[in-house]
KEKE-3310 file (N, C-alpha, C; in steps of 0.2 Angstrom, whole numbers, plus 5000, padded with zeros to 4 digits):
npx = (5004:5002:5004:5000:5002:4994:4990:4992:4993:4991:4978:4971:4965:4971:4973:4981:4978:4984:4981:4977:4976:4968:4966:4963:4957:4957:4948:4949:4954:4954:4966:4962:4968:4978:4972:4974:4985:4981:4973:4958:4942:4935:4917:4914:4922:4936:4944:4953:4959:4964:4973:4984:5001:5011:5020:5039:5052:5066:5078:5090:5093:5082:5072:5074:5071:5058:5042:5030:5016:5016:5022:5013:5004:5006:5005:5008:5006:5008:5021:5019:5017:5005:4995:4987:4975:4964:4960:4969:4969:4976:4980:4978:4993:4999:5009:5013:5006:4996:4981:4971:4971:4965:4954:4943:4935:4933:4924:4924:4918:4909:4919:4931:4930:4931:4940:4935:4929:4941:4949:4941:4940:4953:4962:4959:4951:4941:4935:4924:4914:4911:4899:4891:4873:4870:4883:4885:4875:4879:4892:4890:4883:4894:4904:4896:4893:4907:4911:4902:4906:4919:4918:4908:4912:4917:4925:4944:4961:4964:4974:4989:5002:5010:5017:5032:5048:5059:5055:5047:5057:5064:5054:5050:5054:5042:5024:5020:5031:5036:5028:5031:5026:5019:5016:5007:4995:4978:4964:4948:4934:4919:4901:4896:4906:4904:4891:4893:4903:4896:4886:4892:4893:4890:4878:4878:4874:4877:4885:4883:4890:4901:4905:4920:4925:4926:4937:4940:4931:4922:4916:4906:4906:4899:4907:4904:4907:4900:4885:4881:4895:4909:4920:4930:4930:4940:4942:4950:4954:4964:4968:4962:4958:4957:4952:4952:4945:4941:4934:4924:4921:4914:4898:4886:4875:4876:4876:4883:4901:4906:4915:4917:4919:4931:4941:4947:4955:4968:4977:4979:4974:4976:4969:4964:4968:4966:4973:4972:4974:4973:4962:4948:4931:4920:4924:4929:4917:4909:4917:4915:4900:4901:4907:4900:4888:4892:4896:4884:4875:4882:4877:4883:4887:4887:4899:4901:4911:4910:4907:4894:4888:4889:4897:4890:4876:4876:4881:4872:4860:4866:4869:4858:4850:4858:4856:4843:4842:4850:4841:4841:4834:4826:4835:4839:4845:4855:4859:4870:4873:4874:4869:4861:4848:4845:4853:4849:4837:4840:4846:4836:4830:4838:4835:4838:4852:4855:4859:4852:4844:4839:4835:4824:4815:4810:4801:4791:4779:4793:4803:4820:4831:4831:4832:4823:4811:4811:4812:4810:4804:4813:4821:4831:4838:4838:4849:4854:4862:4870:4862:4852:4855:4859:4848:4847:4851:4861:4863:4866:4877:4880:4893:4899:4915:4921:4917:4927:4932:4926:4921)
npy = (4994:5011:5028:5045:5061:5076:5087:5105:5109:5103:5104:5104:5093:5081:5067:5053:5035:5020:5004:4986:4986:4997:5015:5028:5043:5054:5066:5083:5097:5115:5127:5141:5152:5157:5167:5178:5185:5194:5210:5216:5215:5228:5233:5246:5261:5263:5275:5272:5260:5263:5273:5267:5265:5261:5246:5247:5239:5235:5231:5236:5230:5223:5232:5241:5235:5232:5231:5244:5241:5229:5231:5239:5231:5227:5232:5241:5239:5243:5237:5225:5216:5216:5209:5216:5211:5199:5187:5172:5153:5141:5125:5107:5098:5093:5086:5073:5062:5055:5063:5058:5046:5041:5031:5032:5045:5050:5060:5069:5079:5095:5105:5100:5098:5108:5109:5101:5104:5109:5098:5090:5099:5104:5093:5081:5071:5057:5048:5039:5047:5050:5055:5060:5065:5077:5083:5085:5095:5105:5108:5112:5124:5131:5132:5140:5151:5156:5158:5168:5179:5181:5184:5195:5208:5223:5220:5216:5217:5203:5195:5186:5193:5196:5184:5182:5176:5183:5195:5191:5185:5197:5201:5209:5199:5189:5182:5182:5181:5169:5160:5150:5142:5150:5149:5139:5143:5145:5152:5155:5143:5142:5145:5136:5126:5122:5116:5105:5098:5094:5087:5075:5068:5054:5051:5045:5035:5034:5021:5013:5002:5002:4994:4994:4991:4977:4975:4983:4989:5002:5012:5024:5033:5042:5057:5067:5080:5090:5093:5078:5075:5063:5050:5037:5020:5009:4994:4979:4962:4959:4970:4983:4999:5014:5030:5046:5061:5078:5079:5077:5075:5083:5088:5093:5098:5088:5071:5060:5056:5041:5028:5015:5006:5010:5006:4993:4994:4991:5000:5017:5033:5049:5066:5083:5090:5100:5117:5123:5115:5117:5125:5129:5126:5129:5140:5149:5152:5158:5169:5176:5179:5188:5198:5202:5206:5217:5225:5228:5233:5245:5252:5247:5238:5221:5211:5195:5186:5171:5154:5148:5137:5123:5125:5137:5134:5130:5141:5151:5146:5146:5159:5166:5161:5166:5180:5182:5179:5190:5201:5206:5203:5208:5213:5213:5199:5196:5185:5185:5181:5175:5162:5161:5159:5147:5139:5139:5133:5120:5116:5112:5103:5090:5079:5066:5066:5073:5075:5064:5071:5082:5076:5069:5080:5083:5073:5076:5085:5096:5111:5108:5116:5132:5144:5143:5145:5158:5168:5184:5200:5201:5189:5177:5183:5180:5186:5192:5202:5216:5226:5233:5235:5247:5254:5250:5250:5244:5229:5211:5205:5191:5188:5179:5171:5173:5186:5195:5200:5211:5228)
npz = (5000:4996:5002:4998:5002:4998:5002:5008:5021:5038:5042:5031:5021:5010:5002:4993:4990:4986:4985:4984:4969:4967:4966:4977:4981:4996:5001:4995:4999:4998:4997:5007:5014:5006:5000:5008:5003:4993:4989:4995:4987:4982:4980:4975:4972:4982:4992:5002:4999:4986:4989:4996:4995:4981:4978:4979:4969:4976:4970:4959:4947:4943:4944:4934:4922:4924:4919:4919:4921:4928:4939:4946:4951:4964:4980:4995:5013:5029:5030:5023:5008:4995:4982:4969:4962:4953:4965:4967:4968:4979:4975:4980:4980:4964:4957:4962:4959:4945:4942:4934:4935:4946:4955:4964:4973:4990:5000:5015:5022:5019:5020:5015:5002:4992:4981:4971:4958:4951:4950:4941:4930:4926:4928:4924:4932:4933:4941:4952:4964:4981:4994:5009:5009:5015:5014:5000:4997:5006:5002:4989:4992:4999:4988:4979:4985:4987:4974:4971:4979:4974:4960:4959:4961:4952:4936:4937:4934:4926:4923:4926:4927:4937:4941:4941:4942:4946:4950:4961:4969:4974:4983:4999:5015:5021:5022:5008:5001:5005:4998:4988:4977:4968:4955:4952:4957:4954:4945:4951:4949:4940:4940:4932:4932:4945:4945:4936:4944:4956:4951:4949:4961:4970:4982:4998:5013:5031:5037:5026:5014:5001:4986:4978:4963:4966:4972:4984:4999:5005:5019:5026:5042:5055:5059:5068:5066:5058:5050:5041:5040:5040:5044:5036:5033:5025:5017:5013:5008:5015:5023:5035:5034:5043:5040:5047:5047:5049:5065:5079:5097:5104:5111:5100:5086:5076:5071:5083:5085:5078:5085:5089:5078:5072:5080:5078:5067:5056:5050:5053:5047:5050:5048:5045:5055:5071:5072:5084:5097:5110:5113:5122:5119:5127:5135:5126:5120:5130:5132:5120:5121:5132:5128:5117:5123:5131:5121:5113:5124:5125:5114:5102:5088:5082:5073:5066:5059:5048:5043:5031:5036:5047:5062:5064:5066:5079:5086:5083:5090:5104:5105:5104:5115:5126:5123:5126:5140:5145:5144:5131:5120:5110:5101:5084:5074:5061:5046:5035:5018:5002:5002:5014:5016:5011:5018:5031:5030:5025:5036:5045:5038:5036:5045:5049:5050:5062:5079:5093:5102:5094:5083:5089:5092:5079:5076:5085:5082:5081:5078:5074:5077:5085:5076:5067:5072:5077:5067:5060:5066:5077:5077:5069:5054:5037:5025:5008:5005:5013:5013:5020:5033:5037:5042:5055:5072:5085:5082:5078:5066:5055:5045:5031:5029:5017:5014:5017:5005:5002:5004)
capx = (5000:5006:4999:5003:5000:4994:4987:4997:4993:4988:4971:4968:4966:4970:4977:4980:4981:4984:4979:4974:4974:4963:4968:4957:4958:4953:4947:4952:4953:4956:4970:4959:4972:4982:4969:4977:4990:4978:4970:4951:4939:4929:4912:4914:4928:4938:4949:4957:4963:4968:4978:4989:5007:5014:5027:5044:5057:5073:5084:5090:5094:5076:5067:5076:5068:5051:5036:5025:5009:5017:5025:5007:4999:5010:5004:5012:5003:5011:5027:5017:5015:4998:4994:4980:4972:4959:4962:4969:4968:4981:4977:4983:4999:4997:5014:5015:5000:4992:4975:4967:4972:4962:4947:4937:4936:4929:4923:4923:4913:4909:4924:4936:4928:4931:4945:4933:4928:4948:4951:4938:4941:4959:4967:4956:4949:4935:4933:4918:4915:4906:4899:4884:4869:4871:4889:4884:4871:4882:4898:4887:4882:4900:4906:4892:4895:4915:4911:4898:4910:4925:4916:4903:4916:4919:4932:4950:4966:4963:4981:4994:5008:5014:5021:5038:5052:5064:5052:5045:5063:5065:5049:5052:5052:5035:5020:5019:5037:5036:5023:5036:5022:5013:5015:5002:4989:4973:4958:4942:4929:4913:4895:4895:4910:4901:4886:4897:4906:4892:4882:4896:4894:4885:4876:4877:4872:4881:4886:4882:4896:4902:4910:4924:4928:4927:4944:4940:4925:4922:4910:4906:4905:4898:4912:4902:4910:4896:4880:4884:4903:4910:4926:4930:4933:4942:4944:4952:4954:4970:4969:4957:4961:4953:4954:4949:4946:4939:4930:4923:4918:4910:4891:4883:4870:4876:4876:4889:4906:4906:4922:4918:4921:4938:4946:4950:4959:4975:4981:4975:4977:4973:4970:4960:4970:4965:4978:4972:4972:4972:4957:4943:4925:4915:4928:4928:4910:4907:4920:4911:4894:4901:4909:4894:4882:4895:4896:4877:4873:4885:4875:4887:4885:4892:4900:4905:4914:4909:4905:4887:4886:4893:4896:4886:4870:4876:4882:4865:4857:4869:4869:4851:4848:4861:4853:4836:4844:4853:4837:4843:4830:4824:4841:4839:4851:4856:4864:4871:4876:4870:4866:4859:4841:4845:4857:4845:4832:4843:4849:4830:4827:4841:4833:4841:4859:4855:4859:4846:4840:4836:4831:4817:4811:4807:4796:4786:4785:4795:4809:4826:4834:4827:4831:4817:4804:4812:4812:4805:4807:4818:4824:4837:4834:4843:4850:4859:4867:4869:4860:4846:4858:4860:4843:4846:4857:4862:4862:4871:4877:4884:4897:4903:4922:4922:4917:4933:4935:4922:4921)
capy = (5000:5018:5034:5052:5068:5081:5094:5110:5110:5096:5104:5105:5086:5078:5060:5048:5029:5015:4998:4981:4988:5003:5021:5031:5050:5056:5073:5088:5103:5121:5131:5148:5157:5161:5173:5184:5189:5199:5215:5215:5217:5234:5234:5253:5264:5264:5279:5269:5254:5265:5276:5263:5266:5255:5243:5249:5236:5238:5228:5241:5226:5220:5237:5244:5231:5229:5235:5247:5238:5223:5235:5242:5225:5227:5238:5240:5241:5241:5232:5219:5217:5213:5208:5219:5207:5195:5182:5165:5149:5137:5118:5102:5095:5089:5082:5067:5057:5058:5062:5056:5038:5040:5027:5035:5051:5050:5066:5068:5085:5101:5110:5097:5096:5115:5108:5096:5107:5110:5091:5088:5103:5104:5088:5075:5067:5054:5043:5040:5052:5047:5058:5060:5070:5084:5085:5087:5100:5111:5108:5117:5130:5134:5134:5145:5158:5158:5161:5174:5185:5183:5188:5200:5214:5225:5217:5219:5214:5195:5192:5184:5195:5197:5178:5183:5173:5188:5200:5188:5184:5203:5204:5208:5193:5188:5177:5182:5178:5162:5156:5148:5138:5153:5148:5134:5146:5145:5156:5150:5140:5147:5142:5130:5120:5119:5112:5099:5094:5092:5082:5069:5066:5049:5051:5038:5035:5032:5013:5010:4999:5003:4990:4998:4986:4971:4975:4987:4991:5008:5013:5031:5033:5049:5060:5073:5087:5094:5089:5074:5074:5057:5046:5032:5013:5006:4987:4974:4956:4958:4976:4988:5006:5019:5037:5050:5067:5082:5075:5080:5072:5089:5087:5097:5096:5082:5064:5059:5052:5034:5026:5008:5002:5013:5003:4987:4995:4989:5007:5023:5039:5056:5072:5088:5092:5107:5121:5126:5110:5118:5129:5126:5129:5133:5146:5154:5154:5162:5176:5179:5180:5193:5204:5203:5209:5223:5230:5229:5238:5252:5254:5246:5232:5215:5208:5189:5182:5164:5150:5148:5131:5120:5127:5142:5133:5130:5147:5154:5143:5148:5166:5168:5160:5172:5187:5181:5179:5196:5205:5208:5198:5213:5214:5208:5195:5195:5180:5188:5177:5173:5155:5161:5156:5140:5135:5138:5129:5113:5113:5109:5097:5085:5077:5059:5067:5076:5071:5061:5076:5086:5072:5068:5086:5082:5068:5078:5088:5103:5113:5105:5123:5138:5150:5141:5148:5165:5172:5189:5207:5201:5184:5177:5185:5179:5191:5190:5207:5219:5234:5236:5236:5255:5256:5248:5250:5238:5223:5207:5202:5186:5188:5174:5172:5176:5194:5199:5203:5216:5233)
capz = (5000:4996:5004:4996:5005:4993:5005:5010:5028:5041:5043:5024:5019:5002:5001:4988:4993:4981:4988:4980:4962:4967:4968:4980:4984:5001:5002:4991:5002:4994:5002:5007:5018:5002:4998:5012:4999:4989:4992:4995:4981:4983:4976:4973:4972:4988:4992:5007:4996:4981:4992:4997:4991:4977:4981:4975:4969:4978:4966:4952:4941:4942:4943:4927:4917:4926:4915:4924:4922:4932:4945:4948:4953:4970:4985:5002:5019:5036:5029:5020:5001:4993:4975:4967:4955:4954:4969:4965:4974:4979:4975:4982:4976:4958:4953:4964:4956:4939:4946:4929:4936:4952:4953:4967:4978:4996:5003:5022:5024:5014:5020:5012:4996:4988:4976:4967:4951:4948:4948:4935:4924:4924:4929:4920:4936:4930:4945:4956:4970:4986:5000:5011:5006:5017:5011:4994:4997:5008:4998:4983:4994:4999:4982:4975:4990:4986:4967:4971:4981:4970:4953:4960:4960:4945:4933:4938:4929:4928:4921:4931:4925:4943:4941:4938:4947:4948:4954:4967:4974:4977:4988:5006:5018:5024:5020:5001:4997:5006:4994:4982:4971:4966:4947:4952:4958:4949:4945:4954:4945:4938:4943:4927:4934:4951:4944:4934:4949:4960:4948:4948:4967:4972:4989:5002:5020:5036:5038:5019:5012:4994:4984:4972:4958:4968:4976:4990:5002:5009:5023:5029:5048:5057:5063:5073:5065:5056:5046:5036:5040:5040:5043:5032:5034:5019:5018:5007:5010:5019:5028:5037:5035:5046:5039:5051:5045:5054:5070:5085:5102:5108:5110:5096:5083:5071:5074:5087:5081:5079:5087:5090:5071:5071:5084:5075:5061:5055:5048:5055:5044:5053:5044:5047:5063:5073:5073:5091:5100:5118:5114:5125:5116:5132:5137:5120:5119:5136:5131:5115:5123:5137:5124:5113:5127:5133:5114:5112:5129:5125:5108:5096:5083:5083:5066:5067:5053:5049:5037:5031:5038:5052:5069:5064:5069:5086:5088:5083:5095:5110:5107:5105:5122:5129:5122:5130:5147:5146:5142:5124:5115:5105:5096:5077:5072:5053:5044:5028:5014:4997:5003:5020:5017:5010:5023:5037:5028:5025:5042:5048:5033:5036:5052:5050:5052:5068:5086:5095:5105:5089:5080:5093:5091:5072:5077:5090:5078:5083:5074:5078:5078:5086:5072:5062:5076:5079:5061:5060:5068:5083:5076:5064:5047:5032:5019:5003:5005:5020:5011:5025:5040:5039:5045:5062:5077:5090:5079:5077:5058:5054:5039:5030:5029:5010:5013:5018:5000:5001:5009)
cpx = (5004:5001:5003:4999:5000:4992:4994:4998:4989:4980:4967:4969:4966:4975:4976:4982:4979:4985:4975:4971:4970:4967:4962:4961:4954:4953:4951:4951:4957:4960:4967:4963:4977:4979:4971:4983:4988:4974:4962:4949:4934:4924:4912:4921:4930:4944:4955:4962:4968:4973:4984:4996:5009:5020:5033:5049:5063:5079:5084:5091:5087:5071:5068:5072:5060:5046:5031:5019:5009:5019:5018:5002:5001:5008:5006:5007:5007:5017:5025:5016:5009:4998:4986:4979:4967:4962:4963:4969:4974:4978:4981:4988:4997:5002:5016:5011:4998:4985:4970:4966:4967:4955:4941:4939:4931:4930:4921:4918:4914:4915:4931:4935:4929:4935:4941:4932:4936:4950:4948:4939:4948:4964:4964:4953:4943:4932:4926:4919:4909:4905:4891:4880:4870:4878:4889:4881:4876:4889:4896:4886:4889:4903:4903:4893:4903:4914:4907:4903:4916:4923:4911:4906:4917:4926:4938:4955:4966:4970:4985:5001:5013:5018:5027:5043:5057:5060:5050:5051:5065:5060:5053:5050:5046:5031:5019:5026:5039:5032:5027:5031:5018:5012:5009:4995:4984:4967:4952:4937:4923:4907:4894:4900:4907:4896:4888:4900:4901:4887:4885:4896:4888:4883:4876:4875:4877:4880:4885:4889:4896:4907:4914:4927:4929:4934:4943:4933:4926:4915:4911:4903:4904:4905:4911:4905:4906:4891:4883:4891:4904:4918:4925:4934:4934:4945:4946:4952:4959:4970:4962:4960:4956:4956:4949:4951:4944:4933:4929:4919:4914:4903:4888:4877:4871:4876:4883:4894:4905:4914:4923:4922:4928:4943:4950:4953:4966:4980:4977:4978:4973:4975:4965:4961:4968:4972:4977:4969:4971:4966:4951:4936:4920:4917:4928:4921:4907:4910:4916:4904:4895:4904:4904:4889:4886:4894:4888:4874:4876:4883:4878:4883:4890:4893:4903:4905:4914:4907:4898:4885:4891:4892:4891:4879:4870:4877:4876:4861:4859:4868:4863:4848:4851:4857:4846:4838:4847:4848:4839:4840:4827:4829:4840:4846:4850:4860:4864:4875:4872:4867:4862:4853:4841:4849:4854:4840:4834:4845:4842:4828:4831:4841:4838:4848:4860:4857:4853:4841:4836:4832:4824:4813:4807:4801:4790:4780:4786:4801:4815:4830:4830:4826:4826:4810:4805:4813:4808:4808:4813:4820:4830:4834:4840:4843:4855:4864:4865:4866:4855:4849:4859:4854:4842:4852:4856:4860:4868:4871:4882:4887:4901:4911:4924:4920:4922:4936:4931:4922:4915)
cpy = (5006:5023:5041:5057:5073:5087:5098:5111:5104:5097:5106:5098:5084:5073:5057:5041:5024:5008:4992:4984:4993:5010:5025:5038:5051:5063:5077:5095:5109:5125:5139:5153:5160:5167:5179:5187:5194:5204:5214:5218:5222:5233:5241:5255:5265:5268:5276:5265:5258:5270:5273:5264:5259:5253:5245:5243:5238:5236:5232:5236:5223:5226:5240:5241:5229:5234:5238:5244:5232:5226:5237:5237:5225:5233:5236:5243:5238:5236:5226:5221:5213:5213:5211:5217:5202:5189:5175:5160:5143:5129:5113:5101:5090:5085:5076:5061:5060:5057:5059:5048:5036:5036:5030:5041:5050:5056:5066:5073:5091:5105:5107:5095:5102:5113:5104:5099:5108:5103:5089:5092:5103:5098:5081:5070:5064:5048:5044:5044:5050:5052:5058:5066:5077:5087:5088:5093:5106:5112:5113:5123:5135:5136:5140:5152:5160:5161:5167:5181:5186:5186:5192:5207:5217:5222:5221:5216:5206:5191:5190:5186:5195:5190:5178:5181:5178:5193:5197:5186:5191:5206:5204:5201:5194:5182:5177:5179:5171:5157:5154:5145:5143:5154:5143:5136:5147:5150:5152:5148:5144:5142:5136:5125:5118:5114:5106:5095:5091:5086:5075:5065:5061:5050:5045:5040:5032:5023:5009:5008:4999:4998:4993:4992:4980:4970:4978:4989:4997:5009:5020:5030:5040:5051:5065:5079:5093:5090:5084:5071:5066:5055:5040:5025:5010:4999:4984:4967:4954:4964:4980:4994:5011:5027:5041:5057:5072:5079:5079:5076:5076:5088:5093:5095:5090:5076:5063:5055:5045:5030:5019:5005:5005:5009:4997:4988:4993:4995:5012:5030:5045:5062:5077:5090:5099:5111:5124:5120:5111:5122:5126:5129:5133:5139:5151:5156:5159:5169:5179:5182:5187:5199:5206:5208:5216:5228:5232:5234:5244:5255:5252:5240:5227:5212:5201:5186:5175:5161:5150:5141:5129:5122:5133:5141:5133:5137:5152:5153:5146:5155:5170:5167:5165:5178:5187:5182:5186:5202:5209:5205:5203:5214:5210:5205:5193:5190:5182:5184:5175:5166:5155:5157:5149:5135:5134:5133:5122:5110:5109:5104:5090:5081:5070:5060:5071:5072:5069:5067:5081:5082:5070:5074:5085:5078:5070:5080:5095:5104:5110:5111:5128:5143:5148:5144:5155:5170:5178:5195:5206:5193:5184:5178:5184:5184:5189:5196:5211:5227:5237:5237:5242:5257:5254:5250:5245:5232:5218:5204:5197:5186:5183:5176:5175:5183:5197:5202:5209:5222:5235)
cpz = (5001:4998:5002:4999:5000:4996:5008:5017:5032:5042:5035:5020:5012:5003:4995:4991:4987:4986:4984:4973:4962:4970:4971:4983:4990:5003:4997:4993:4997:4999:5002:5010:5013:4999:5002:5008:4994:4993:4991:4989:4982:4977:4972:4974:4979:4989:4997:5003:4990:4983:4995:4993:4987:4980:4976:4975:4971:4974:4960:4947:4939:4940:4936:4921:4918:4923:4921:4926:4926:4939:4950:4952:4961:4974:4992:5008:5026:5035:5026:5012:5000:4985:4974:4961:4958:4959:4965:4969:4973:4979:4978:4977:4970:4954:4955:4961:4951:4942:4940:4930:4943:4951:4957:4972:4984:5000:5011:5025:5019:5014:5016:5005:4990:4982:4970:4960:4947:4947:4942:4929:4921:4924:4927:4925:4933:4934:4948:4962:4974:4992:5002:5008:5008:5015:5005:4994:5000:5005:4992:4986:4995:4993:4979:4980:4988:4979:4967:4973:4977:4963:4954:4960:4953:4942:4935:4933:4932:4926:4927:4929:4930:4944:4939:4944:4950:4952:4961:4972:4977:4982:4995:5009:5022:5020:5012:4998:4999:5002:4987:4976:4969:4958:4946:4954:4953:4950:4947:4948:4945:4941:4938:4930:4941:4950:4941:4938:4953:4957:4947:4955:4968:4980:4992:5009:5025:5036:5032:5016:5004:4992:4978:4969:4960:4971:4983:4992:5005:5013:5027:5037:5051:5061:5069:5073:5063:5052:5041:5035:5042:5041:5039:5034:5027:5020:5012:5011:5016:5025:5029:5038:5038:5044:5042:5049:5051:5059:5076:5091:5106:5106:5106:5092:5078:5075:5077:5083:5083:5080:5087:5084:5069:5075:5082:5069:5061:5054:5050:5051:5047:5048:5047:5054:5065:5073:5080:5095:5107:5119:5117:5122:5121:5134:5132:5119:5125:5134:5126:5117:5127:5133:5120:5117:5129:5126:5113:5117:5128:5117:5102:5092:5083:5076:5068:5061:5053:5043:5037:5033:5044:5059:5070:5067:5076:5090:5088:5089:5103:5112:5108:5112:5127:5130:5127:5137:5149:5144:5136:5119:5109:5100:5090:5076:5064:5050:5036:5024:5008:4997:5010:5021:5016:5015:5029:5036:5028:5032:5046:5044:5035:5043:5054:5052:5058:5074:5088:5098:5100:5085:5083:5092:5084:5073:5082:5086:5080:5077:5077:5080:5080:5081:5067:5065:5077:5073:5061:5063:5073:5082:5071:5057:5042:5027:5015:5003:5011:5019:5016:5031:5042:5042:5052:5065:5082:5087:5079:5070:5058:5046:5038:5029:5023:5010:5015:5011:4998:5006:5011)
residu = (MET:GLU:VAL:PHE:CYS:LEU:GLY:ASN:LYS:PRO:TRP:GLN:PRO:CYS:TYR:VAL:MET:ARG:MET:ASN:HIS:THR:THR:ILE:MET:LEU:ASP:CYS:SER:LEU:ASP:LEU:PRO:VAL:LEU:LEU:ASN:PHE:LEU:PRO:LEU:PRO:LEU:VAL:TYR:SER:PRO:LYS:LEU:SER:GLY:LEU:PRO:ARG:TRP:GLN:CYS:LYS:ASP:PRO:SER:ILE:ALA:VAL:ASP:LEU:PRO:GLU:ASP:ILE:ALA:ARG:LEU:PHE:ARG:GLU:ASN:VAL:GLY:HIS:VAL:PHE:ILE:GLU:SER:LEU:PRO:LEU:PHE:ARG:LEU:PRO:GLU:THR:GLY:LEU:VAL:ASP:LEU:SER:THR:VAL:ASP:ALA:LEU:LEU:LEU:SER:ASN:CYS:PHE:SER:ALA:LEU:ALA:LEU:PRO:PHE:LEU:ILE:GLU:LYS:TYR:GLY:PHE:SER:GLY:LYS:ILE:PHE:ALA:THR:LYS:PRO:THR:VAL:THR:PHE:THR:LYS:GLN:LEU:MET:GLU:GLU:LEU:SER:HIS:TYR:ILE:TYR:ARG:ALA:PRO:PRO:THR:ASP:HIS:SER:ALA:GLN:TRP:LYS:ASN:ASP:SER:LEU:TRP:SER:SER:LEU:PRO:ASP:GLY:THR:LEU:LYS:GLU:SER:SER:ASP:PHE:HIS:ASN:TRP:LYS:GLU:LEU:TYR:THR:MET:GLU:GLY:ILE:GLN:LYS:ALA:ILE:SER:ARG:ILE:GLN:PRO:ILE:SER:TYR:SER:GLU:THR:ILE:ASP:LEU:PHE:HIS:HIS:VAL:LYS:VAL:THR:ALA:LEU:SER:SER:GLY:PHE:CYS:LEU:GLY:SER:CYS:ASN:TRP:ILE:ILE:GLU:THR:GLU:TYR:ASN:LYS:VAL:ALA:TYR:ILE:SER:SER:SER:SER:THR:PHE:THR:THR:HIS:PRO:CYS:PRO:MET:GLU:ARG:ALA:ARG:LEU:LYS:SER:ALA:ASP:ILE:LEU:ILE:MET:SER:GLY:LEU:THR:ASN:ALA:PRO:SER:ALA:ASN:PRO:ASP:THR:MET:LEU:ALA:GLU:LEU:CYS:THR:ARG:MET:ALA:GLN:THR:LEU:LYS:ASN:GLY:GLY:ASN:VAL:LEU:ILE:PRO:CYS:TYR:PRO:THR:GLY:VAL:LEU:TYR:ASP:LEU:LEU:GLU:CYS:LEU:LYS:ALA:TYR:LEU:ASP:SER:ALA:ASN:LEU:SER:ASN:VAL:PRO:VAL:TYR:PHE:ILE:SER:PRO:VAL:ALA:LYS:SER:SER:LEU:SER:PHE:SER:ASN:ILE:PHE:ALA:GLU:TRP:LEU:CYS:ASP:ALA:LYS:LYS:THR:LYS:VAL:TYR:LEU:PRO:GLU:GLN:PRO:PHE:PRO:HIS:ALA:GLU:VAL:ARG:GLY:SER:TYR:GLY:VAL:MET:ALA:MET:ARG:VAL:PRO:ALA:GLN:LEU:LYS:GLU:TYR:ARG:LYS:THR:ILE:ALA:TRP:LEU:CYS:VAL:ALA:GLN:ARG:PHE:SER:GLU)
# end
């Protein structure tokens, strides 16, 4: 058996495993932090961004031959250099394995599937793709949201003229210069590419065993990370491999992590590791609630960057309960995202993928999440754009992470 790690970070899983004449890819995460190397994309003219100084190349041998249209693509702010161009994305490593030879792709959750359209459009991947139904739905939402925020801004210089080795070597030390693989960064996929990729995914259920070409059997087990998230058991006649991606033993809204069937594995592959292993969720949530209440009582507004799915549902529930206990129940809560409405709706639809406590509510029948009951003047209001927020004071707005590209 051979295992290749194609991911750039321990919390951005992407592996390829060869066993028993079958090649299997495990997850295909997209490196989103690379976007921090680019300036935000303003929807309208921004004097603040336009007023940032142009970066000046300090190497005279390079500067003398550097075209002005390339030099203007770099701006400097507080000692850091940023690219003023359409943001590009770093893909998993593509040189170790011919991706067109991969027989199957197993997706563990919606956050580790964002590179899928790239694999299909640019690298000839034609294998089978398996994921749970919630993972398929929320993967599509995440991709659509990301594409919406990238392409909604006025057209900018889409060229990659800044991909110049000599110029790159003259950049000051920092995050940007350390990204030596910038030649492989790609422009984001389109809505058409998203639809094509999603249509290729075959939905499966927990504990459902799939026979791959009569050589390997794979089974999805709940990982407790988010709705539909899973770990994988990969079995042959001789070996049992357990692949553990992003998982959680913390009691939240998804089905709890299934651990019993992982214990008898011959080989254990772990990925999706947290970069804050010592962080205590209870302590962090308590601090967030306290600071939020202080801000609101002082007449301020609270902005919370977040993904449009996952832990968001637990945070909405916890913070709404805290607002009620702090006599702040009249504070409107906005969830701002192009997929906000569908995200909240689907969280209540996927009953079979919820923990027992919330699953029981569905059969009473009651709404499993309180945000379905409190929508209205003083509840959770889903919005595509924050245009109406100027009419309010003392509000809480949930902004998706991708909105860092807008002012």
